[in-house]
C-alpha positions in Angstrom: 200.6 78.4 -57.4 200.0 80.7 -60.3 199.5 79.2 -63.9 199.6 81.0 -67.2 197.8 79.4 -70.3 198.9 80.7 -73.7 197.0 79.7 -76.8 197.9 80.2 -80.3 195.4 81.6 -82.9 193.2 78.9 -84.5 194.9 79.5 -87.9 198.4 79.5 -86.6 200.8 76.8 -88.0 201.3 73.7 -85.8 205.0 74.7 -85.3 204.0 77.7 -83.5 202.9 76.1 -80.4 206.4 74.4 -80.0 207.8 78.1 -80.4 205.5 79.5 -77.7 206.7 76.7 -75.4 210.2 77.4 -76.0 209.5 81.2 -75.6 207.9 80.4 -72.3 211.0 78.6 -71.1 212.8 81.8 -70.9 210.5 83.0 -68.2 210.2 79.8 -66.1 211.4 76.4 -66.2 208.1 74.8 -65.4 206.3 74.6 -68.9 204.3 72.1 -70.3 202.0 71.3 -73.2 198.3 70.9 -72.2 196.2 69.9 -75.1 196.1 72.9 -77.6 197.8 75.2 -75.2 201.0 75.9 -73.3 200.9 76.1 -69.7 203.5 77.6 -67.4 203.7 77.8 -63.6 205.2 81.4 -62.9 204.7 81.9 -59.2 208.4 81.9 -58.7 209.1 84.3 -61.4 206.6 87.1 -60.5 208.8 88.9 -58.4 211.7 88.8 -60.8 209.5 90.3 -63.6 207.8 92.7 -61.3 204.2 91.2 -61.2 201.8 89.3 -63.2 201.0 92.2 -65.5 204.6 93.1 -66.3 205.5 89.3 -66.9 202.6 89.2 -69.4 203.6 92.3 -71.3 207.2 91.2 -71.6 206.0 87.8 -72.9 203.9 89.4 -75.5 206.8 91.6 -76.5 209.1 88.6 -76.9 206.4 86.8 -78.8 206.2 89.8 -81.1 209.8 90.0 -81.9 209.8 86.2 -82.7 207.1 86.7 -85.0 204.5 84.7 -83.0 200.9 85.7 -82.6 199.5 85.1 -79.2 195.8 84.1 -78.9 194.0 83.8 -75.7 195.9 84.2 -72.4 194.5 83.3 -69.0 195.6 83.2 -65.4 194.4 80.6 -62.8 195.6 78.8 -59.6 195.7 75.4 -61.7 196.6 74.5 -65.2 193.4 73.0 -66.2 191.6 76.1 -64.8 193.8 78.4 -66.8 193.1 76.3 -70.0 189.4 76.4 -69.4 189.4 80.3 -68.9 191.4 80.8 -72.0 189.0 78.7 -74.0 186.0 81.0 -73.2 185.9 84.1 -75.5 184.6 86.3 -72.6 185.5 84.6 -69.3 184.1 86.1 -66.2 186.7 88.7 -64.7 185.4 89.3 -61.1 185.2 87.0 -58.2 187.4 84.1 -56.6 188.9 81.5 -58.8 186.3 79.0 -57.9 183.3 81.2 -58.7 184.9 82.1 -62.1 185.2 78.3 -62.8 181.7 77.7 -61.8 180.4 80.1 -64.5 182.3 78.6 -67.3 180.2 76.5 -69.9 181.0 72.7 -69.9 182.8 72.6 -73.1 185.5 74.7 -71.4 186.7 71.4 -69.7 187.7 68.7 -72.1 186.5 65.8 -69.8 183.1 67.2 -69.6 183.0 68.1 -73.3 182.3 64.5 -74.4 179.3 64.3 -72.0 177.9 67.7 -73.0 174.7 66.5 -74.8 173.7 64.0 -72.0 174.3 66.6 -69.2 172.5 69.3 -71.1 169.4 67.2 -71.3 169.7 67.0 -67.5 169.7 70.8 -67.2 173.5 70.9 -66.4 175.1 73.6 -68.7 177.9 75.1 -66.3 180.9 73.7 -64.4 179.4 74.8 -61.1 176.1 72.8 -61.7 178.1 69.9 -62.7 180.2 70.0 -59.6 177.0 70.1 -57.3 175.7 66.8 -58.7 176.2 63.8 -56.4 179.7 62.5 -56.9 179.1 58.8 -56.5 176.2 58.9 -59.1 178.2 61.0 -61.4 181.2 58.6 -61.3 179.0 55.6 -62.1 177.2 57.2 -64.8 180.2 59.1 -66.6 183.3 57.5 -65.3 186.0 58.6 -62.7 187.9 60.6 -65.2 185.3 63.3 -65.2 185.5 63.7 -61.4 189.3 63.7 -61.5 189.5 66.4 -64.1 186.9 68.6 -62.0 189.0 68.0 -59.0 192.2 69.1 -60.6 190.7 72.1 -62.2 189.6 73.3 -58.8 192.8 72.5 -57.2 191.5 69.6 -55.0 193.7 67.0 -56.6 197.4 67.4 -57.7 198.1 67.7 -61.5 201.1 65.9 -63.1 202.8 67.4 -66.1 205.9 66.4 -68.3 208.0 69.4 -68.2 209.5 70.5 -71.4 213.4 71.0 -71.8 215.3 72.9 -74.4 217.4 70.9 -76.8 221.2 71.7 -77.1 221.0 72.7 -80.7 218.1 73.7 -83.0 216.9 71.3 -85.6 213.3 71.5 -87.0 211.8 70.0 -90.2 208.5 70.7 -92.1 206.8 68.6 -94.7 205.4 70.8 -97.3 201.7 70.6 -98.3 202.5 70.5 -101.9 205.6 70.2 -104.2 207.4 73.3 -104.4 209.3 73.8 -107.8 210.7 77.4 -107.2 213.1 78.1 -104.4 211.8 81.7 -103.5 208.4 79.9 -102.6 210.3 78.1 -100.0 210.6 81.2 -97.8 206.9 81.1 -97.0 207.2 77.6 -95.2 210.6 78.5 -93.9 209.3 81.5 -92.0 207.4 79.1 -89.7 210.6 77.4 -88.7 212.4 80.7 -88.4 209.8 81.6 -85.8 210.7 78.7 -83.8 214.3 79.2 -84.3 214.0 82.8 -82.8 211.8 81.7 -79.8 214.4 79.0 -79.1 217.1 81.5 -79.4 215.2 83.8 -77.0 214.9 81.0 -74.4 218.5 80.3 -74.6 219.5 84.0 -74.5 221.6 83.4 -77.4 221.9 84.3 -81.2 223.2 82.8 -84.3 225.8 84.0 -87.0 224.9 81.2 -89.5 221.9 78.9 -90.1 221.3 76.1 -92.6 218.4 75.5 -94.7 218.1 72.3 -96.5 215.4 70.8 -98.5 214.6 67.2 -99.9 213.4 66.5 -103.4 210.3 64.4 -103.7 210.2 60.9 -105.0 209.2 62.1 -108.6 212.4 63.9 -109.2 214.4 63.3 -112.3 217.0 60.5 -112.2 220.0 63.0 -112.6 218.9 65.1 -109.6 220.3 64.5 -106.0 218.2 63.9 -103.0 218.1 67.5 -102.1 220.2 70.7 -101.5 221.1 73.1 -98.8 222.4 76.6 -98.3 224.1 78.4 -95.5 222.9 81.9 -94.4 225.6 84.0 -92.5 225.2 87.2 -90.7 227.9 89.7 -89.8 227.1 89.7 -86.1 225.3 87.6 -83.8 221.4 88.1 -84.1 218.0 86.5 -83.3 216.0 89.1 -85.4 213.3 87.3 -87.3 212.8 90.0 -89.8 216.5 90.2 -90.7 217.0 86.5 -90.9 213.8 86.2 -93.2 214.9 89.0 -95.6 218.4 87.5 -95.9 217.2 84.0 -96.5 214.8 85.4 -99.1 217.8 87.1 -100.8 219.6 83.8 -101.1 216.5 81.8 -102.2 215.8 84.4 -105.0 219.1 83.2 -106.4 219.0 79.6 -105.8 217.7 77.3 -108.6 215.8 73.9 -107.5 217.1 70.9 -109.4 213.6 69.2 -108.8 210.4 70.1 -106.8 211.0 70.0 -103.0 208.7 68.1 -100.6 210.4 68.8 -97.2 212.5 71.6 -95.6 214.8 71.6 -92.6 216.3 74.6 -90.6 219.2 74.0 -88.3 221.5 76.0 -86.2 224.4 74.2 -84.8 226.4 77.0 -83.1 224.6 79.2 -80.5 226.5 82.5 -79.4 225.6 84.5 -76.3 223.3 87.4 -77.0 222.1 89.5 -74.1 218.9 91.7 -74.6 219.7 95.3 -75.4 219.4 97.6 -72.4 217.8 101.0 -72.6 219.7 104.1 -72.2 218.5 107.3 -70.6 221.2 109.2 -72.3 221.2 110.4 -75.9 223.0 108.4 -78.4 222.0 105.0 -76.7 221.0 103.5 -80.1 224.4 102.8 -81.6 223.9 98.9 -81.4 220.7 99.3 -83.3 221.9 101.4 -85.8 225.1 99.0 -86.2 222.8 96.0 -86.6 220.7 97.9 -89.2 223.8 98.8 -91.2 225.0 95.2 -91.1 221.6 94.0 -92.3 221.8 96.2 -95.2 225.3 95.1 -96.1 224.3 91.4 -95.9 221.6 92.0 -98.5 224.0 94.0 -100.8 226.6 91.3 -100.6 224.1 88.6 -101.6 222.6 90.8 -104.4 225.9 91.9 -105.8 227.9 88.7 -105.4 230.7 87.7 -103.0 233.6 90.2 -102.8 231.8 93.0 -104.2 231.1 94.5 -100.9 234.6 95.1 -99.1 235.8 97.0 -96.0 238.9 98.5 -95.2 241.3 97.2 -92.4 244.3 98.7 -90.9 247.5 96.8 -91.5 250.9 97.1 -89.7 253.2 98.7 -92.1 255.0 102.2 -92.2 254.4 102.8 -95.8 251.2 104.7 -96.2 249.9 103.1 -99.2 250.1 99.7 -97.5 248.6 100.7 -94.2 245.0 100.0 -95.3 243.8 96.8 -97.1 240.3 96.1 -98.5 238.8 92.7 -97.9 235.6 91.0 -98.8 232.8 91.9 -96.3 232.5 90.7 -93.6 236.2 90.3 -93.0 237.4 87.9 -90.3 237.9 89.3 -86.8 241.1 91.5 -86.4 244.0 90.2 -84.5 244.0 91.1 -80.8 247.4 93.0 -81.2 247.1 96.8 -81.6 247.7 98.1 -85.1 249.4 101.5 -85.3 247.1 104.1 -86.9 248.3 106.0 -89.8 249.8 109.4 -89.3 246.9 111.0 -91.5 243.8 110.3 -93.2 243.7 107.3 -95.4 242.0 107.6 -98.8 238.9 105.6 -99.7 240.4 104.5 -103.0 244.0 104.1 -104.0 244.8 105.0 -107.7 246.9 102.1 -109.1 249.3 102.8 -110.5 249.7 106.5 -109.4 248.6 109.1 -111.9 251.3 111.6 -112.9 250.1 115.3 -112.8 251.2 118.4 -114.5 252.6 121.4 -112.6 252.4 125.1 -113.0 255.2 127.7 -113.1 255.6 127.3 -109.2 255.9 123.6 -109.4 252.4 123.1 -107.7 250.3 120.2 -109.0 247.3 120.8 -111.4 244.4 118.6 -111.9 241.3 120.0 -113.6 242.5 123.3 -112.5 244.6 124.6 -109.5 244.6 122.6 -106.1 244.5 123.9 -102.6 246.8 122.2 -100.1 244.9 121.0 -96.9 247.6 119.1 -95.0 251.1 117.7 -95.4 253.8 117.1 -96.1 254.4 113.7 -94.5 257.8 112.2 -95.8 258.1 108.5 -96.2 261.3 106.7 -97.2 261.0 103.1 -97.9 261.2 100.1 -100.3 264.7 99.6 -100.2 264.4 95.8 -99.3 262.5 95.0 -102.4 264.4 96.8 -104.9 261.8 99.8 -105.0 263.5 102.4 -102.9 261.7 105.8 -103.0 261.3 108.9 -100.9 258.0 110.6 -101.0 256.2 113.7 -99.5 252.5 112.9 -99.1 249.8 115.7 -99.1 246.2 116.2 -98.9 244.7 118.7 -101.6 241.3 119.8 -102.4 240.1 120.2 -105.9 237.0 122.4 -106.8 235.8 119.6 -109.1 237.3 116.4 -107.6 237.0 116.8 -103.9 239.7 115.6 -101.6 242.7 114.1 -103.3 245.8 112.2 -101.8 249.0 113.3 -103.7 252.6 112.8 -103.2 255.7 114.3 -104.7 258.4 111.8 -105.6 262.0 112.8 -104.4 263.9 109.7 -105.4 264.8 108.3 -107.9 265.6 111.5 -109.7 264.3 110.2 -113.0 260.8 109.7 -111.5 260.4 113.1 -109.6 257.4 115.0 -109.8 253.8 115.0 -108.6 251.5 111.9 -108.6 247.7 111.3 -107.6 247.8 108.3 -105.5 244.2 108.1 -103.8 240.8 109.7 -103.8 238.5 110.6 -100.8 235.0 109.6 -101.0 
């Protein structure tokens, strides 16, 4: 058997150990909590991850992506031995496993730590020296638990563990160490729960498009204040990027008032969506998913800062009238229907001019706008509107202006009293 012991740094939040355990479940189903560490039996996973070194590097990479700091990491044939090696700042690196354990100090084993003072007076300071003492006398003097722990560490007695399992949904709470009166301060404590969420999603090979942050007001709240509040953070695509979720949550909290000081927060995610790890590409241009995700992250923050509906995106719409082939909706818009939408016959302007602006003409009946215009493409004739009483016949063109850029113009043919040139759109 091959056991891996994972320890969090001494100053890490208490929830980081749970996050580390969930992260380890993405590498092996045999994961358990053992005192202050997380132990994982990975002998069946070594071939899948191409060896112990590659598995450790992959685990460290996944932990960094989830915002988790790894402390000591140690390998051993048993879980107790791996924990004992991880507890020592400079464990012996050479020799068989038994010899490495023999060289460890007594406090490396929890069962021997309680008797350290007495054993030190006997001249016993290492696990190897403790193991060489007479077993019967050692059991009478210090109890059978010490011998049992020694045998389990050296692999002479089987170990029993309660294996961890992943819950179906994520729901974690945190009691705040003090009363928080301003919502942006909640982000500092919510990041600990977000790290747990990202580790949970990594083990599930999943992501989220929405998460919920709820808080409860403390007992000293005003009478007119509710028990708590909540907000929902939505993303444009499926993600488990800790930095992206944290920055987006911070944008929401910066604009959220608290009716009373908060004493507890909770982060939950009910709907999990499949999210495979991005695959590397040997060909140029393989970074399109990462670039799209970065663009979505920027648009998410802008939509929170500017307000709902201020960030918009264009969607093609089935209509043969050119000005109705594109509709702008609040971003992110709902998914487009599966049915194919006919593409417009030419470029669509970024902005429509409503109502269309009439233009002057020169002696040759050519449009003018801040000077002469140069035709780029056209005409494209459209005859429509008879069903709603607005029948017209238009010839659409793309013109270039030296001062205004690309313009979308049309020449009205029908009705006769409205004939002329009009500015109908502007290309960004």
